[in-house]
py3Dmol code that shows the C-alpha trace and the ligand (Angstrom):
import py3Dmol

protein = """\
ATOM      1  CA  MET A   1       9.108  -7.520 -21.523  1.00  0.00           C
ATOM      2  CA  LYS A   2       6.914  -4.883 -20.097  1.00  0.00           C
ATOM      3  CA  ILE A   3       7.129  -3.440 -16.560  1.00  0.00           C
ATOM      4  CA  ARG A   4       3.880  -2.111 -15.161  1.00  0.00           C
ATOM      5  CA  LYS A   5       2.355  -1.242 -11.535  1.00  0.00           C
ATOM      6  CA  LEU A   6       0.349  -3.962 -10.297  1.00  0.00           C
ATOM      7  CA  GLN A   7      -3.285  -2.895  -9.712  1.00  0.00           C
ATOM      8  CA  ARG A   8      -4.822  -2.808  -6.368  1.00  0.00           C
ATOM      9  CA  ASP A   9      -7.073  -5.368  -7.176  1.00  0.00           C
ATOM     10  CA  GLU A  10      -4.361  -7.792  -8.445  1.00  0.00           C
ATOM     11  CA  MET A  11      -2.897 -10.624  -6.493  1.00  0.00           C
ATOM     12  CA  PRO A  12       0.998  -9.752  -5.864  1.00  0.00           C
ATOM     13  CA  PRO A  13       3.296 -12.691  -6.902  1.00  0.00           C
ATOM     14  CA  TYR A  14       4.120 -14.030  -3.834  1.00  0.00           C
ATOM     15  CA  ASP A  15       6.154 -16.827  -5.222  1.00  0.00           C
ATOM     16  CA  LEU A  16       8.478 -14.106  -6.385  1.00  0.00           C
ATOM     17  CA  LEU A  17       8.186 -11.829  -3.367  1.00  0.00           C
ATOM     18  CA  LEU A  18       9.442 -14.853  -1.114  1.00  0.00           C
ATOM     19  CA  LEU A  19      12.397 -15.261  -3.193  1.00  0.00           C
ATOM     20  CA  ALA A  20      13.898 -12.045  -2.060  1.00  0.00           C
ATOM     21  CA  ASP A  21      12.459 -11.994   1.508  1.00  0.00           C
ATOM     22  CA  PRO A  22      11.586 -15.361   3.224  1.00  0.00           C
ATOM     23  CA  SER A  23       9.199 -13.545   5.694  1.00  0.00           C
ATOM     24  CA  ARG A  24       5.641 -13.634   4.249  1.00  0.00           C
ATOM     25  CA  GLU A  25       4.588 -11.672   7.204  1.00  0.00           C
ATOM     26  CA  LEU A  26       6.978  -8.671   6.318  1.00  0.00           C
ATOM     27  CA  VAL A  27       6.206  -8.930   2.701  1.00  0.00           C
ATOM     28  CA  GLU A  28       2.426  -8.562   3.218  1.00  0.00           C
ATOM     29  CA  THR A  29       3.145  -5.484   5.605  1.00  0.00           C
ATOM     30  CA  TYR A  30       5.424  -3.564   3.014  1.00  0.00           C
ATOM     31  CA  ILE A  31       3.090  -4.261   0.048  1.00  0.00           C
ATOM     32  CA  THR A  32       0.180  -2.295   1.471  1.00  0.00           C
ATOM     33  CA  GLU A  33       2.635   0.526   2.463  1.00  0.00           C
ATOM     34  CA  GLY A  34       4.055   0.812  -1.037  1.00  0.00           C
ATOM     35  CA  GLU A  35       3.757   0.053  -4.813  1.00  0.00           C
ATOM     36  CA  CYS A  36       4.506  -3.119  -6.425  1.00  0.00           C
ATOM     37  CA  TYR A  37       5.788  -3.369  -9.976  1.00  0.00           C
ATOM     38  CA  VAL A  38       5.734  -6.458 -12.109  1.00  0.00           C
ATOM     39  CA  ALA A  39       7.663  -7.491 -15.339  1.00  0.00           C
ATOM     40  CA  GLU A  40       5.767  -9.403 -17.691  1.00  0.00           C
ATOM     41  CA  ASP A  41       6.732 -11.472 -20.647  1.00  0.00           C
ATOM     42  CA  ASN A  42       4.178 -13.334 -22.975  1.00  0.00           C
ATOM     43  CA  ASP A  43       1.578 -12.765 -19.783  1.00  0.00           C
ATOM     44  CA  ASP A  44       4.076 -14.445 -17.251  1.00  0.00           C
ATOM     45  CA  ILE A  45       5.180 -12.422 -14.305  1.00  0.00           C
ATOM     46  CA  ILE A  46       8.958 -13.039 -14.344  1.00  0.00           C
ATOM     47  CA  GLY A  47      10.065  -9.974 -12.015  1.00  0.00           C
ATOM     48  CA  VAL A  48       8.737  -7.819  -9.286  1.00  0.00           C
ATOM     49  CA  PHE A  49      10.065  -4.925  -7.343  1.00  0.00           C
ATOM     50  CA  VAL A  50       8.458  -2.910  -4.250  1.00  0.00           C
ATOM     51  CA  ILE A  51       8.921   0.586  -3.531  1.00  0.00           C
ATOM     52  CA  VAL A  52       7.945   2.222  -0.235  1.00  0.00           C
ATOM     53  CA  PRO A  53       8.507   5.941   0.973  1.00  0.00           C
ATOM     54  CA  LEU A  54      10.532   6.267   3.999  1.00  0.00           C
ATOM     55  CA  THR A  55      10.321  10.154   4.125  1.00  0.00           C
ATOM     56  CA  LYS A  56       9.415  12.948   1.770  1.00  0.00           C
ATOM     57  CA  GLU A  57      12.909  12.739   0.055  1.00  0.00           C
ATOM     58  CA  THR A  58      13.663   9.011   0.510  1.00  0.00           C
ATOM     59  CA  VAL A  59      12.137   5.731  -0.965  1.00  0.00           C
ATOM     60  CA  GLU A  60      13.353   2.303  -0.338  1.00  0.00           C
ATOM     61  CA  ILE A  61      13.210  -0.682  -2.692  1.00  0.00           C
ATOM     62  CA  LYS A  62      11.976  -3.334  -0.263  1.00  0.00           C
ATOM     63  CA  ASN A  63      11.877  -6.201  -2.562  1.00  0.00           C
ATOM     64  CA  ILE A  64      13.371  -7.030  -6.015  1.00  0.00           C
ATOM     65  CA  ALA A  65      13.215 -10.471  -7.627  1.00  0.00           C
ATOM     66  CA  VAL A  66      13.615 -12.372 -10.935  1.00  0.00           C
ATOM     67  CA  SER A  67      12.066 -15.726 -11.646  1.00  0.00           C
ATOM     68  CA  GLU A  68      14.735 -18.302 -10.857  1.00  0.00           C
ATOM     69  CA  ASP A  69      14.724 -19.570 -14.646  1.00  0.00           C
ATOM     70  CA  ARG A  70      15.143 -15.910 -15.860  1.00  0.00           C
ATOM     71  CA  GLN A  71      18.085 -14.783 -13.688  1.00  0.00           C
ATOM     72  CA  GLY A  72      21.243 -13.835 -14.907  1.00  0.00           C
ATOM     73  CA  GLN A  73      19.719 -12.334 -18.126  1.00  0.00           C
ATOM     74  CA  GLY A  74      20.036  -8.559 -17.273  1.00  0.00           C
ATOM     75  CA  ILE A  75      16.230  -8.604 -16.127  1.00  0.00           C
ATOM     76  CA  GLY A  76      17.357  -7.707 -12.550  1.00  0.00           C
ATOM     77  CA  LYS A  77      19.272  -4.600 -13.800  1.00  0.00           C
ATOM     78  CA  LYS A  78      16.218  -3.319 -15.931  1.00  0.00           C
ATOM     79  CA  LEU A  79      14.066  -3.789 -12.858  1.00  0.00           C
ATOM     80  CA  LEU A  80      16.408  -1.746 -10.924  1.00  0.00           C
ATOM     81  CA  GLN A  81      16.837   0.732 -13.647  1.00  0.00           C
ATOM     82  CA  GLU A  82      12.819   1.183 -13.785  1.00  0.00           C
ATOM     83  CA  ALA A  83      12.738   1.644  -9.991  1.00  0.00           C
ATOM     84  CA  ILE A  84      15.239   4.319 -10.112  1.00  0.00           C
ATOM     85  CA  GLY A  85      13.294   6.211 -13.038  1.00  0.00           C
ATOM     86  CA  VAL A  86       9.969   5.868 -11.158  1.00  0.00           C
ATOM     87  CA  SER A  87      11.292   7.290  -8.023  1.00  0.00           C
ATOM     88  CA  LYS A  88      13.057   9.983  -9.972  1.00  0.00           C
ATOM     89  CA  SER A  89       9.873  11.066 -11.576  1.00  0.00           C
ATOM     90  CA  ASN A  90       7.904  10.702  -8.468  1.00  0.00           C
ATOM     91  CA  GLY A  91      10.363  13.564  -6.984  1.00  0.00           C
ATOM     92  CA  TYR A  92      12.390  11.516  -4.722  1.00  0.00           C
ATOM     93  CA  ASP A  93      15.951  12.738  -3.951  1.00  0.00           C
ATOM     94  CA  ASN A  94      17.263   9.173  -2.765  1.00  0.00           C
ATOM     95  CA  ILE A  95      16.811   5.481  -2.884  1.00  0.00           C
ATOM     96  CA  GLU A  96      17.883   3.187  -0.236  1.00  0.00           C
ATOM     97  CA  ILE A  97      17.990  -0.776  -0.409  1.00  0.00           C
ATOM     98  CA  GLY A  98      18.911  -3.238   2.024  1.00  0.00           C
ATOM     99  CA  THR A  99      20.548  -6.734   1.452  1.00  0.00           C
ATOM    100  CA  GLY A 100      22.297  -9.362   3.683  1.00  0.00           C
ATOM    101  CA  ASN A 101      26.094  -9.502   4.136  1.00  0.00           C
ATOM    102  CA  SER A 102      25.910 -12.880   2.309  1.00  0.00           C
ATOM    103  CA  SER A 103      24.226 -11.520  -0.718  1.00  0.00           C
ATOM    104  CA  ILE A 104      27.343 -11.125  -3.050  1.00  0.00           C
ATOM    105  CA  GLY A 105      25.494 -11.170  -6.204  1.00  0.00           C
ATOM    106  CA  GLN A 106      22.910  -8.662  -4.909  1.00  0.00           C
ATOM    107  CA  LEU A 107      25.704  -6.403  -3.583  1.00  0.00           C
ATOM    108  CA  ALA A 108      27.538  -6.324  -6.988  1.00  0.00           C
ATOM    109  CA  LEU A 109      24.325  -5.490  -8.763  1.00  0.00           C
ATOM    110  CA  TYR A 110      23.336  -2.493  -6.661  1.00  0.00           C
ATOM    111  CA  GLN A 111      26.723  -1.125  -6.784  1.00  0.00           C
ATOM    112  CA  LYS A 112      27.095  -1.625 -10.670  1.00  0.00           C
ATOM    113  CA  CYS A 113      23.911   0.461 -10.694  1.00  0.00           C
ATOM    114  CA  GLY A 114      25.295   3.144  -8.544  1.00  0.00           C
ATOM    115  CA  PHE A 115      24.332   2.669  -5.224  1.00  0.00           C
ATOM    116  CA  ARG A 116      26.911   3.108  -2.427  1.00  0.00           C
ATOM    117  CA  ILE A 117      27.310   1.359   1.048  1.00  0.00           C
ATOM    118  CA  ALA A 118      25.808   3.669   3.636  1.00  0.00           C
ATOM    119  CA  GLY A 119      25.624   1.728   6.641  1.00  0.00           C
ATOM    120  CA  VAL A 120      25.180  -1.655   8.409  1.00  0.00           C
ATOM    121  CA  ILE A 121      22.370  -2.651  10.514  1.00  0.00           C
ATOM    122  CA  LYS A 122      24.285  -5.392  12.832  1.00  0.00           C
ATOM    123  CA  ASP A 123      22.480  -8.685  13.585  1.00  0.00           C
ATOM    124  CA  PHE A 124      19.180  -7.336  11.373  1.00  0.00           C
ATOM    125  CA  PHE A 125      18.866 -10.933  10.042  1.00  0.00           C
ATOM    126  CA  ILE A 126      19.244 -12.796  13.569  1.00  0.00           C
ATOM    127  CA  GLN A 127      16.903 -10.735  15.227  1.00  0.00           C
ATOM    128  CA  HIS A 128      13.876 -10.431  12.470  1.00  0.00           C
ATOM    129  CA  TYR A 129      13.962 -13.959  11.081  1.00  0.00           C
ATOM    130  CA  ASP A 130      13.229 -17.175  12.518  1.00  0.00           C
ATOM    131  CA  GLU A 131      15.320 -19.259  10.261  1.00  0.00           C
ATOM    132  CA  ILE A 132      18.878 -19.365   9.634  1.00  0.00           C
ATOM    133  CA  ILE A 133      19.819 -17.742   6.133  1.00  0.00           C
ATOM    134  CA  MET A 134      23.052 -19.115   4.611  1.00  0.00           C
ATOM    135  CA  GLU A 135      24.192 -17.941   0.978  1.00  0.00           C
ATOM    136  CA  ASN A 136      27.593 -18.487  -0.927  1.00  0.00           C
ATOM    137  CA  GLY A 137      28.504 -20.256   2.333  1.00  0.00           C
ATOM    138  CA  ILE A 138      28.203 -17.322   4.310  1.00  0.00           C
ATOM    139  CA  LEU A 139      25.934 -16.950   7.461  1.00  0.00           C
ATOM    140  CA  CYS A 140      23.511 -13.890   6.930  1.00  0.00           C
ATOM    141  CA  LYS A 141      23.623 -11.693   9.964  1.00  0.00           C
ATOM    142  CA  ASP A 142      23.715  -8.150   9.118  1.00  0.00           C
ATOM    143  CA  MET A 143      22.053  -5.797   6.907  1.00  0.00           C
ATOM    144  CA  ILE A 144      24.058  -3.783   4.472  1.00  0.00           C
ATOM    145  CA  ARG A 145      22.170  -0.496   3.709  1.00  0.00           C
ATOM    146  CA  LEU A 146      23.021   1.056   0.343  1.00  0.00           C
ATOM    147  CA  ARG A 147      21.930   4.472  -1.102  1.00  0.00           C
ATOM    148  CA  LEU A 148      21.649   6.026  -4.474  1.00  0.00           C
ATOM    149  CA  GLU A 149      21.276  10.065  -4.654  1.00  0.00           C
ATOM    150  CA  ILE A 150      18.891  10.369  -7.747  1.00  0.00           C
ATOM    151  CA  GLN A 151      18.259  14.148  -8.292  1.00  0.00           C
TER     152      GLN A 151
END
"""
ligand_1 = """\
48
LIG
C 18.942 -10.378 -7.308
C 18.375 -10.583 -8.573
C 17.171 -9.793 -8.679
C 19.157 -10.145 -9.908
O 18.520 -10.274 -10.914
P 19.141 -10.757 -12.256
O 17.963 -10.701 -13.470
O 19.328 -12.440 -12.025
O 20.478 -10.165 -12.559
P 21.211 -9.613 -13.765
O 21.329 -10.510 -14.850
O 20.541 -8.124 -14.358
O 22.533 -9.145 -13.235
C 22.877 -8.273 -12.362
C 24.491 -7.830 -12.670
O 24.990 -8.256 -11.308
C 26.101 -8.915 -11.810
N 26.492 -10.167 -10.698
C 25.658 -11.041 -9.919
N 26.404 -11.514 -9.521
C 27.770 -11.186 -9.214
C 28.904 -11.858 -8.755
N 28.780 -12.792 -7.888
N 30.019 -10.812 -8.751
C 29.969 -9.666 -9.568
N 28.737 -9.404 -10.349
C 27.809 -10.165 -10.307
C 25.801 -9.516 -13.084
O 27.141 -9.740 -13.805
C 25.235 -8.378 -13.780
O 26.130 -7.059 -13.890
P 26.505 -6.999 -15.356
O 24.945 -6.462 -16.103
O 27.449 -5.851 -15.555
O 27.169 -8.150 -16.113
C 17.896 -12.085 -8.845
O 19.208 -12.835 -8.978
C 17.081 -12.846 -7.698
O 15.850 -12.634 -8.023
N 17.377 -13.311 -6.403
C 16.656 -13.833 -5.588
C 15.916 -12.757 -4.931
C 16.823 -11.695 -4.151
O 17.786 -12.133 -3.541
N 16.540 -10.430 -4.184
C 17.463 -9.497 -3.557
C 16.985 -9.343 -2.233
S 18.149 -8.093 -1.429
"""
view = py3Dmol.view(width=600, height=400)
view.addModel(protein, "pdb")
view.setStyle({"model": 0}, {"cartoon": {"style": "trace"}})
view.addModel(ligand_1, "xyz")
view.setStyle({"model": 1}, {"stick": {}})
view.zoomTo()
view.show()
């Protein structure tokens, strides 16, 4: 598997990006503000992440996704480690990531990679998404913000 930056003239993998974020409008906004990286295996794109600068010191991983048929094989963890490495070499001090209160697996993954809960944006998903999001039998209402200090 190879992880590389998507070139400006390449089509972003929307099928994967929309797995992590059902709002095409929000995805289109942040992919123009940040850098999109893809994981390729035999010329198939099987993973993606997008890093967006928030401040001079902090970046946010806005989207991270692995093809459904390749999930649970350690690819998400590799993508997250690559995102941390890229942000570190670009001189950032912190990485943030936001996920839903119902995203149990994602909360596990981020904490296993060293991220710590830094805050909660109450009702974020109720206010910013038209459709109801249910995961693990839990209504997704709040955004849990996690942060990793990298320097
Ligand atoms: C989230 C996602 C990127 C993770 O990728 P993945 O390749 O399936 O994840 P990995 O196989 O690398 O596993 C990640 C770790 O999380 C752990 N994990 C996942 N669910 C867990 C749970 N419910 N409880 C405890 N640990 C869990 C795994 O055990 C693994 O840890 P380990 O390496 O110590 O065993 C992937 O599932 C995905 O694309 N989901 C849909 C899109 C999405 O929701 N993106 C995030 C938006 S915030």
